C-alpha positions as CSV (number, residue, x, y, z in Angstrom):
1,M,123.6,144.6,169.4
2,F,122.4,141.6,171.3
3,K,118.8,142.1,170.0
4,R,120.1,141.4,166.5
5,S,122.0,138.3,167.5
6,F,121.0,134.8,166.7
7,F,120.3,133.8,170.3
8,Y,118.2,136.8,171.3
9,R,115.0,135.4,169.9
10,Y,115.5,132.2,172.0
11,L,116.8,133.6,175.2
12,S,114.8,136.8,175.6
13,P,111.7,135.1,176.9
14,Y,113.8,133.8,179.8
15,A,115.4,137.2,180.7
16,G,114.1,137.1,184.3
17,R,115.2,133.6,185.0
18,L,118.6,134.2,183.4
19,L,119.1,137.2,185.7
20,L,118.2,135.0,188.7
21,N,120.6,132.4,187.4
22,A,123.4,135.0,187.1
23,L,122.6,136.2,190.7
24,L,122.9,132.6,192.0
25,R,126.2,132.1,190.2
26,V,127.6,135.4,191.7
27,L,126.5,134.3,195.2
28,S,128.2,131.0,194.7
29,A,131.4,132.8,193.7
30,V,131.1,135.2,196.6
31,F,131.0,132.3,199.1
32,T,134.0,130.8,197.3
33,M,136.0,134.0,197.9
34,V,134.8,134.4,201.5
35,L,135.7,130.7,202.1
36,L,139.3,131.3,200.9
37,L,139.7,134.5,202.8
38,G,138.6,132.7,205.9
39,V,141.6,130.3,205.6
40,A,144.0,132.9,207.0
41,P,142.5,133.2,210.5
42,V,142.5,129.4,210.7
43,L,146.2,129.3,209.8
44,S,146.9,132.0,212.3
45,L,145.1,130.0,215.0
46,L,147.0,126.9,214.1
47,F,150.4,128.7,214.0
48,G,149.7,130.5,217.3
49,R,149.7,133.9,215.6
50,I,146.2,135.2,216.6
51,D,147.6,138.3,218.2
52,A,149.5,139.1,215.0
53,A,146.7,138.3,212.6
54,G,146.9,140.8,209.8
55,G,150.1,142.4,211.1
56,G,153.1,143.3,209.1
57,M,151.1,144.1,205.9
58,H,151.4,147.1,203.7
59,D,148.1,146.8,201.8
60,A,145.6,148.6,203.9
61,L,142.6,146.7,202.4
62,S,144.1,143.3,203.1
63,E,145.1,144.3,206.6
64,T,141.5,145.4,207.3
65,V,140.0,142.2,206.0
66,I,142.4,139.8,207.7
67,Q,142.5,141.7,210.9
68,T,138.7,141.7,211.1
69,A,138.6,138.0,210.7
70,G,141.5,137.6,213.1
71,R,139.7,139.7,215.8
72,W,136.6,137.4,215.4
73,V,138.8,134.3,215.9
74,Q,140.6,136.0,218.8
75,G,137.2,136.6,220.5
76,L,136.2,132.9,220.0
77,V,139.5,131.8,221.6
78,A,139.0,134.1,224.6
79,A,135.5,132.9,225.1
80,H,135.7,129.1,224.3
81,G,139.4,128.2,224.1
82,S,141.6,127.4,221.1
83,V,140.2,123.9,220.4
84,A,136.6,125.0,220.6
85,A,137.4,128.1,218.5
86,L,139.0,125.9,215.8
87,G,135.8,123.7,215.7
88,I,133.5,126.8,215.4
89,V,135.7,128.2,212.6
90,C,135.8,124.9,210.7
91,A,132.0,124.6,211.0
92,V,131.6,128.1,209.6
93,L,133.9,127.3,206.7
94,F,131.9,124.1,206.1
95,G,128.7,126.2,206.1
96,L,130.3,128.6,203.6
97,Y,131.3,125.7,201.4
98,F,127.8,124.2,201.6
99,L,126.2,127.5,200.6
100,K,128.6,127.9,197.7
101,N,127.6,124.5,196.3
102,L,123.9,125.1,197.1
103,F,123.8,128.3,195.0
104,A,125.8,126.6,192.3
105,Y,123.2,123.8,192.1
106,L,120.3,126.2,192.2
107,G,121.8,128.0,189.2
108,L,122.0,124.7,187.3
109,Y,118.5,123.8,188.4
110,F,117.0,127.0,187.0
111,F,119.2,127.0,183.8
112,T,118.6,123.4,182.7
113,P,114.9,123.9,181.7
114,I,115.9,127.1,179.8
115,R,118.7,125.3,177.9
116,N,116.4,122.4,176.9
117,H,113.5,124.8,176.0
118,V,115.9,126.7,173.7
119,V,117.1,123.5,172.0
120,A,113.5,122.3,171.5
121,H,112.4,125.8,170.2
122,M,115.3,125.9,167.7
123,R,114.6,122.4,166.4
124,N,110.9,123.2,166.0
125,D,111.8,126.4,164.1
126,L,114.1,124.5,161.8
127,F,111.4,121.9,161.1
128,E,108.7,124.5,160.5
129,R,111.1,126.4,158.2
130,L,111.7,123.2,156.1
131,M,107.9,122.9,155.8
132,V,107.6,126.3,154.1
133,L,110.7,126.5,152.0
134,P,110.1,126.1,148.2
135,L,110.8,122.9,146.4
136,S,113.6,124.6,144.5
137,F,115.5,124.8,147.9
138,F,115.3,121.0,148.3
139,A,116.4,120.5,144.7
140,V,119.9,121.8,145.6
141,Q,120.2,120.3,149.1
142,R,121.2,116.8,150.3
143,K,118.5,115.2,152.4
144,G,121.1,113.8,154.8
145,D,122.7,117.2,155.2
146,L,119.4,118.7,156.2
147,I,118.8,115.9,158.7
148,S,122.3,116.5,160.1
149,R,121.5,120.2,160.6
150,L,118.3,119.3,162.4
151,S,119.9,116.8,164.7
152,S,123.7,117.0,165.1
153,D,124.1,120.7,164.5
154,V,121.4,121.6,167.0
155,Q,123.0,119.2,169.4
156,E,126.4,120.8,168.8
157,I,124.9,124.3,169.6
158,D,123.5,122.8,172.8
159,E,126.8,121.2,173.9
160,G,129.1,123.9,172.5
161,V,127.2,127.1,173.4
162,L,124.2,126.6,175.8
163,K,126.0,124.1,178.1
164,Q,129.1,126.3,178.2
165,V,127.0,129.4,179.0
166,Q,125.9,127.9,182.4
167,Q,129.5,127.0,183.1
168,V,130.9,130.4,182.0
169,L,128.4,132.2,184.3
170,T,129.9,130.5,187.4
171,D,133.5,130.4,186.3
172,L,133.6,134.0,185.1
173,A,132.0,135.3,188.4
174,T,134.4,133.0,190.4
175,V,137.5,134.3,188.5
176,I,136.5,137.9,188.9
177,L,135.8,137.7,192.6
178,L,138.9,135.6,193.3
179,V,141.1,138.0,191.4
180,A,139.4,140.7,193.5
181,G,140.4,138.6,196.5
182,L,144.0,138.5,195.3
183,F,144.0,142.3,195.1
184,I,142.5,142.4,198.6
185,L,145.4,140.3,199.9
186,S,148.1,142.0,197.9
187,T,148.0,144.6,195.1
188,R,151.7,144.3,194.3
189,L,151.7,140.5,193.8
190,S,148.4,140.7,191.8
191,L,149.9,142.9,189.2
192,I,152.1,140.0,188.1
193,V,149.0,138.0,187.2
194,L,147.7,140.8,185.0
195,V,151.0,140.8,183.0
196,L,150.3,137.2,181.8
197,L,146.7,137.9,180.6
198,P,147.7,139.2,177.1
199,V,149.8,136.1,176.5
200,T,146.8,133.9,177.2
201,G,144.6,136.0,175.0
202,F,147.0,135.8,172.1
203,L,147.4,132.0,172.2
204,T,143.7,131.5,172.6
205,G,142.8,133.8,169.7
206,F,145.3,132.2,167.3
207,S,144.0,128.7,167.9
208,S,140.3,129.7,167.7
209,K,140.8,131.0,164.1
210,M,141.8,127.6,162.9
211,L,139.0,126.0,164.9
212,R,136.4,128.3,163.2
213,R,137.5,127.2,159.8
214,A,137.6,123.4,160.5
215,S,134.3,123.1,162.4
216,P,131.9,123.8,159.5
217,K,133.8,121.4,157.3
218,Q,133.4,118.7,159.9
219,Q,129.6,119.2,160.2
220,A,129.3,119.3,156.4
221,S,131.2,116.0,156.1
222,L,128.9,114.4,158.7
223,G,126.0,115.5,156.6
224,R,127.5,113.8,153.6
225,L,127.9,110.6,155.6
226,I,124.2,110.6,156.6
227,T,123.2,111.3,153.0
228,Q,125.3,108.3,151.8
229,T,123.8,106.1,154.5
230,E,120.3,107.1,153.6
231,E,120.9,106.7,149.8
232,T,122.5,103.3,150.3
233,I,119.6,102.0,152.5
234,D,117.0,103.2,150.0
235,G,118.9,101.8,147.0
236,V,120.3,98.6,148.5
237,K,118.4,96.4,146.0
238,T,119.8,98.4,143.0
239,L,123.3,98.3,144.5
240,R,123.2,94.5,144.9
241,S,121.7,93.9,141.5
242,Y,124.6,95.7,139.9
243,N,127.2,94.1,142.3
244,T,128.3,97.6,143.4
245,E,128.4,97.0,147.1
246,D,132.2,97.4,147.2
247,F,131.9,100.8,145.4
248,S,129.3,101.9,148.0
249,I,131.5,100.7,150.9
250,D,134.6,102.4,149.4
251,R,132.7,105.7,149.0
252,F,131.4,105.6,152.5
253,K,134.9,104.8,153.9
254,A,136.5,107.7,152.0
255,E,134.0,110.1,153.4
256,G,134.4,108.6,156.8
257,E,138.1,109.1,156.6
258,R,137.6,112.8,155.7
259,F,135.2,113.2,158.7
260,Y,137.7,111.4,160.9
261,K,140.6,113.7,160.0
262,L,138.4,116.9,160.3
263,K,137.1,115.7,163.7
264,V,140.6,114.9,165.0
265,R,141.8,118.4,163.9
266,V,138.8,120.1,165.6
267,L,139.2,118.1,168.9
268,Q,143.0,118.7,168.9
269,R,142.3,122.5,168.8
270,V,139.7,122.2,171.6
271,D,142.0,120.0,173.7
272,L,144.8,122.6,173.3
273,G,142.8,125.2,175.4
274,S,143.0,123.3,178.7
275,P,146.8,122.7,178.9
276,V,147.6,126.2,177.6
277,S,145.6,127.9,180.3
278,E,146.9,125.5,182.9
279,V,150.5,126.1,182.0
280,I,150.1,129.9,182.1
281,G,148.2,129.6,185.4
282,T,151.0,127.5,186.9
283,M,153.6,130.0,185.6
284,A,151.7,132.7,187.4
285,V,151.7,130.6,190.7
286,V,155.4,130.0,190.3
287,C,156.1,133.7,189.8
288,I,154.0,134.6,192.8
289,L,155.7,131.9,194.9
290,M,159.2,133.3,194.0
291,V,158.3,137.0,194.5
292,G,156.3,136.5,197.6
293,G,158.8,134.1,199.1
294,Y,161.6,136.6,198.4
295,Y,159.7,139.3,200.4
296,I,158.8,137.0,203.3
297,L,162.3,135.4,203.6
298,G,163.8,138.8,203.4
299,G,161.6,140.1,206.2
300,R,160.1,142.9,204.0
301,G,156.6,142.4,205.4
302,V,154.5,142.4,202.2
303,L,152.4,139.5,203.6
304,S,152.3,137.5,206.7
305,P,153.0,133.8,206.1
306,E,149.4,132.7,206.6
307,A,148.2,135.4,204.4
308,F,150.7,134.4,201.7
309,I,149.6,130.8,201.9
310,T,146.0,132.0,201.5
311,Y,147.1,134.0,198.5
312,L,148.7,131.0,196.9
313,L,145.6,128.9,197.7
314,T,143.5,131.5,196.0
315,M,145.8,131.5,193.0
316,V,145.4,127.7,192.7
317,M,141.7,127.9,193.0
318,I,141.6,130.3,190.0
319,L,143.3,127.8,187.8
320,Q,140.4,125.5,187.3
321,P,137.7,128.1,186.5
322,A,140.2,129.9,184.2
323,K,140.9,126.6,182.4
324,N,137.1,126.1,182.1
325,L,136.7,129.5,180.6
326,T,139.4,128.7,177.9
327,T,137.8,125.4,177.2
328,A,134.3,127.0,176.9
329,Y,135.7,129.6,174.5
330,Y,137.1,126.9,172.2
331,S,133.8,125.0,172.4
332,I,131.8,128.1,171.5
333,Q,134.2,128.7,168.5
334,R,133.6,125.1,167.4
335,A,129.9,125.5,167.7
336,K,129.9,128.7,165.5
337,G,130.1,126.4,162.4
338,S,126.9,124.7,163.5
339,V,125.2,128.1,164.2
340,H,126.1,129.2,160.7
341,R,124.6,126.0,159.2
342,V,121.4,126.4,161.2
343,K,121.1,130.0,160.3
344,E,121.3,129.0,156.6
345,I,118.0,127.2,157.0
346,L,116.3,129.7,159.3
347,F,117.1,132.7,157.2
348,A,116.9,131.0,153.8
349,D,115.0,133.0,151.2
350,E,111.4,131.9,151.1
351,V,110.7,132.3,147.4
352,V,107.0,131.4,147.8
353,M,105.9,134.3,150.0
354,E,102.4,135.1,151.2
355,A,100.9,138.5,150.5
356,E,101.0,141.0,153.3
357,H,97.2,141.1,153.4
358,P,96.1,137.9,151.7
359,V,92.6,137.4,150.4
360,A,90.5,134.4,151.4
361,L,89.7,131.8,148.7
362,P,86.8,129.7,150.1
363,A,85.9,128.0,146.9
364,F,86.9,127.4,143.3
365,E,84.2,129.0,141.1
366,S,85.2,129.5,137.4
367,A,88.7,128.7,136.0
368,I,92.5,128.3,136.4
369,E,94.5,130.4,134.0
370,W,98.2,130.9,133.0
371,R,99.0,134.2,131.4
372,G,102.4,134.6,129.8
373,V,104.0,132.3,132.4
374,S,107.7,131.4,132.3
375,F,109.9,129.6,134.8
376,R,113.5,128.7,135.0
377,Y,115.6,126.2,137.1
378,G,118.8,128.3,137.3
379,D,119.7,129.0,133.7
380,T,117.5,126.3,132.3
381,E,114.1,127.4,131.0
382,A,111.4,124.9,132.1
383,V,108.3,126.7,130.7
384,S,108.2,129.6,128.3
385,H,105.3,132.1,127.7
386,I,102.5,129.7,128.5
387,D,98.9,130.9,128.0
388,L,96.3,128.4,129.1
389,R,92.8,128.5,130.6
390,I,91.1,125.4,132.2
391,P,87.4,126.0,133.1
392,K,86.0,124.4,136.2
393,G,84.7,120.8,135.9
394,K,86.9,120.0,132.9
395,Y,89.2,117.0,132.5
396,V,92.4,118.3,130.9
397,A,95.4,116.2,130.0
398,I,98.9,117.5,129.6
399,V,101.3,115.4,127.5
400,G,104.7,115.6,125.9
401,P,108.2,114.3,125.9
402,S,110.2,114.2,129.2
403,G,111.5,117.6,130.2
404,S,108.9,119.5,128.3
405,G,107.7,121.3,131.4
406,K,104.4,119.5,132.2
407,S,105.0,118.9,135.9
408,T,106.4,122.4,136.4
409,L,103.3,123.9,135.0
410,V,100.9,122.0,137.3
411,N,103.1,122.5,140.3
412,M,102.4,126.2,140.1
413,I,98.7,125.6,141.0
414,P,99.4,124.7,144.7
415,R,102.3,127.3,144.6
416,F,105.1,124.8,144.9
417,Y,106.8,127.2,142.5
418,D,105.9,130.8,141.5
419,A,106.2,132.0,138.0
420,A,109.3,134.0,137.1
421,E,107.3,135.9,134.5
422,G,103.6,136.2,134.0
423,E,100.9,135.1,136.4
424,V,98.8,132.2,137.4
425,L,95.1,133.0,138.2
426,I,92.3,131.3,140.0
427,D,88.8,132.8,139.4
428,G,90.4,135.7,137.6
429,R,92.8,136.7,140.4
430,N,96.5,136.2,140.8
431,I,97.0,133.3,143.2
432,K,99.8,135.3,145.0
433,D,96.9,137.5,146.4
434,Y,95.3,134.5,148.1
435,R,96.2,132.8,151.4
436,I,98.6,130.0,150.6
437,D,96.7,127.5,152.8
438,D,93.4,128.4,150.9
439,V,95.0,127.8,147.5
440,R,96.5,124.4,148.6
441,Q,93.2,123.4,150.2
442,L,91.5,123.6,146.8
443,S,93.8,121.0,145.1
444,A,94.9,117.4,145.7
445,L,98.0,116.1,144.1
446,V,98.9,112.5,143.2
447,S,102.4,112.2,141.9
448,Q,104.3,109.3,140.3
449,D,106.4,108.8,143.4
450,T,103.7,108.4,146.0
451,V,104.9,109.4,149.5
452,L,103.5,107.1,152.2
453,F,104.4,107.1,155.9
454,N,105.3,104.3,158.3
455,D,101.7,104.0,159.6
456,T,98.5,102.1,158.9
457,I,96.7,102.0,155.6
458,F,93.8,103.8,157.2
459,N,96.0,106.7,158.5
460,N,97.8,107.1,155.2
461,I,94.5,107.5,153.3
462,R,93.0,109.7,156.1
463,L,96.0,112.1,155.7
464,G,94.0,113.7,152.9
465,N,91.2,114.6,155.4
466,R,91.8,114.2,159.1
467,R,88.2,114.6,159.9
468,A,87.0,111.9,157.6
469,S,85.0,109.0,159.0
470,A,85.9,105.3,158.5
471,L,83.1,105.0,156.0
472,D,84.5,108.0,154.0
473,V,88.0,106.3,154.0
474,R,86.5,103.0,152.8
475,R,84.6,104.8,150.0
476,A,87.8,106.5,148.8
477,A,89.6,103.2,148.8
478,E,86.9,101.6,146.7
479,E,87.0,104.4,144.2
480,A,90.8,104.0,143.9
481,N,90.3,100.3,143.4
482,A,92.4,99.6,146.5
483,M,90.0,97.4,148.4
484,D,91.2,94.1,146.9
485,F,94.7,94.2,148.5
486,I,93.4,95.9,151.6
487,R,91.1,93.0,152.3
488,E,93.9,90.5,151.7
489,S,96.2,92.4,154.2
490,D,96.7,90.9,157.7
491,N,94.8,93.6,159.5
492,G,92.9,95.3,156.8
493,F,92.9,99.1,157.2
494,K,95.0,98.7,160.4
495,T,97.9,97.1,158.5
496,L,101.2,98.8,159.0
497,I,102.8,99.4,155.5
498,G,106.4,100.0,156.6
499,D,108.8,102.8,155.9
500,G,107.7,104.6,152.7
501,G,105.2,101.8,152.1
502,C,107.9,99.3,151.5
503,K,105.5,96.4,152.2
504,L,103.4,97.3,149.2
505,S,103.9,97.1,145.5
506,G,104.3,100.2,143.4
507,G,100.8,99.9,142.1
508,Q,99.3,99.4,145.6
509,R,101.2,102.5,146.8
510,Q,99.8,104.6,143.9
511,R,96.3,103.4,144.6
512,L,96.6,104.5,148.2
513,G,97.9,107.9,147.0
514,I,94.9,108.3,144.7
515,A,92.5,107.2,147.5
516,R,94.1,109.9,149.7
517,A,93.5,112.6,147.1
518,L,89.9,111.5,146.5
519,L,89.2,111.6,150.2
520,K,90.4,115.2,150.4
521,N,87.5,116.0,148.1
522,A,89.3,119.0,146.7
523,P,87.7,120.7,143.6
524,I,91.0,120.5,141.7
525,L,92.6,117.1,141.3
526,I,96.2,117.0,139.9
527,L,97.4,113.7,138.6
528,D,101.1,113.7,137.8
529,E,101.8,110.3,136.3
530,A,99.5,108.9,138.9
531,S,98.6,105.7,137.2
532,S,102.1,104.8,135.8
533,A,102.5,101.8,138.1
534,L,99.0,100.4,137.8
535,D,98.1,97.4,135.9
536,T,95.7,97.8,132.9
537,A,92.6,96.6,134.8
538,S,93.2,98.9,137.8
539,E,94.0,101.8,135.6
540,S,90.8,101.3,133.6
541,M,88.7,101.2,136.8
542,I,90.2,104.3,138.3
543,Q,89.8,106.1,134.9
544,Q,86.1,105.2,135.0
545,A,85.8,106.6,138.5
546,L,87.5,109.8,137.5
547,E,85.3,110.2,134.4
548,R,82.2,109.8,136.6
549,Q,83.3,112.6,138.8
550,T,84.1,115.0,136.0
551,G,80.9,114.0,134.3
552,A,79.0,115.1,137.5
553,R,81.1,118.3,137.5
554,E,82.4,117.5,141.0
555,R,86.0,118.0,140.2
556,T,88.4,119.7,137.7
557,I,91.0,117.1,136.8
558,I,94.4,118.0,135.4
559,S,96.4,114.9,134.4
560,V,100.0,114.8,133.4
561,A,100.6,111.6,131.5
562,H,103.1,109.7,129.5
563,R,100.8,106.7,128.9
564,L,98.4,108.2,126.4
565,S,95.9,105.4,126.7
566,T,94.9,106.9,130.1
567,I,93.8,110.3,128.7
568,Q,91.9,109.6,125.4
569,H,88.6,110.6,127.0
570,A,89.9,114.0,128.3
571,D,87.9,117.1,127.4
572,E,91.1,118.6,126.1
573,I,94.6,117.5,125.6
574,I,97.5,120.0,125.9
575,V,100.7,118.9,124.1
576,M,103.9,120.5,125.3
577,D,107.5,120.4,123.9
578,K,110.5,122.3,125.1
579,G,108.5,124.4,127.6
580,R,105.9,125.5,125.1
581,I,102.4,124.5,124.1
582,V,102.6,123.1,120.6
583,E,99.2,121.5,120.1
584,R,95.8,121.3,121.9
585,G,92.5,119.6,121.2
586,T,90.6,116.4,121.7
587,H,92.2,113.0,121.1
588,E,90.5,112.6,117.7
589,A,91.3,116.1,116.5
590,L,95.0,115.8,117.5
591,L,95.3,112.4,115.7
592,Q,93.9,113.9,112.6
593,A,96.3,116.9,112.8
594,G,99.3,114.5,112.4
595,G,101.6,116.5,114.7
596,L,103.7,115.6,117.8
597,Y,100.7,114.0,119.5
598,T,100.2,111.6,116.5
599,R,103.8,110.6,116.6
600,L,103.6,109.9,120.4
601,C,100.5,107.8,119.9
602,K,102.2,105.8,117.2
603,M,105.1,105.1,119.4
604,Q,102.8,103.7,122.1
605,Q,100.5,102.1,119.5
606,V,97.5,104.1,120.7
607,E,94.7,104.6,118.3
């Protein structure tokens, strides 16, 4: 059963150290019990009842334990006197207390690395999973919510489960051994404690059900807060331009109010655990005090006075670990919501799956082909029954109205999506048969929304090829017509560009994206509205560079474009509408045909 649990994969490598940790916790609990049982002889010595130690008892086990300790103290008194015997006994008790805490610390010492390794492993697994999940997964998820799962949910699992485990190991062993100590002292009185356990279990179970329902809602609300914060920071210029700051503030406050109410509800349930267990424990102590006092005052000889005091002291010592166990149970119940949210990522369906025995694809040799390809976003059909072949070394443009399926079609080449029907082939073989890394290594993508990182210009370009030299980076920047603004930057290639390239203009960001793609030197270059933010001069220079490469048959270029002026010299233009190919041919041939392409050119005044 445990092997199928969520935590098995993380805790199983540390099985040996976990067993050692459990042993140390048990030893700590053993010394706690021995320490308490050693109180009776001290009380007997103080009350002048050494000769009677253990006498007047009806529980044979307790009589044996107390009498053994009593005879040891009696021997000390006979050999060294009462005062010296008291000092020796106190020193032994201090030694027991020291050993109890030493083993408790060693348990923490060995468990802390395990706990932090598990958290780091879990966070790494989440991040790796996010790297392989298909784009369709991110289309239905909030970015802030995913960040929340990676940060606060993992932290909640750490605090609510892993931290509690180390406490539970100690407290559970302590409670079990102390309860055993109670039965050693008196079986009759200990039966009263067992009667109260079902009451504790009922109250704890009732509250935990409400906690399990509220906790996931709280974490989801936190995810929405992070999403709103991120969206507001990214869109602060737009919000201010439309004077909608108050709307954004009100929306954030409303979500913050929901999070506040949910968090209060969760914490109130968690805080309920401690007083409930304490009240029930105190009730047990009072019951024991009444029953035990009744027997002692009545001279019925169930326990000697010093043994009874030891019994009560043991009962009081049980209260704190019992209270900790209840609090830990509530914390674990609260963390179950976070566990569920993390598992949603770790066990999400990976639509883009690699073949069981993938084939290597070292080079692109002949052509890319779509055969009867269809794809849907939910119930919406993006592309329908596409048949298209692009030979190696060709420059092919794909145009059409917005929403006609152009980007979806080209995103199938690096397997960002897989066709719902039909197949995409490279060199005559279905790309699903190849290793995913090999397929993606053959292509370089430049999209309209160029993604840059908060790093230097040099490192952002070099992302396309981590082994490239400084000369290669410079050559790629020149081909992308980016050298003019790089030279004007404060530190040239070493200039930091800010979060998402915020220190650059839109055109400058796109030129760096194109330079990155050129540096990768992949045989297939995919341009998805890559020149939309460029000025006419820069666009013309990049276009000439691309044409030189296709002319030398160095690259196959597939360009998705709205600006038709950028693709007039393409070897073939594919015109799409409503997910289908409606026209194809050269610029001149399509103009003469007088179809959709002609109408699009007239709208943009392209001749």
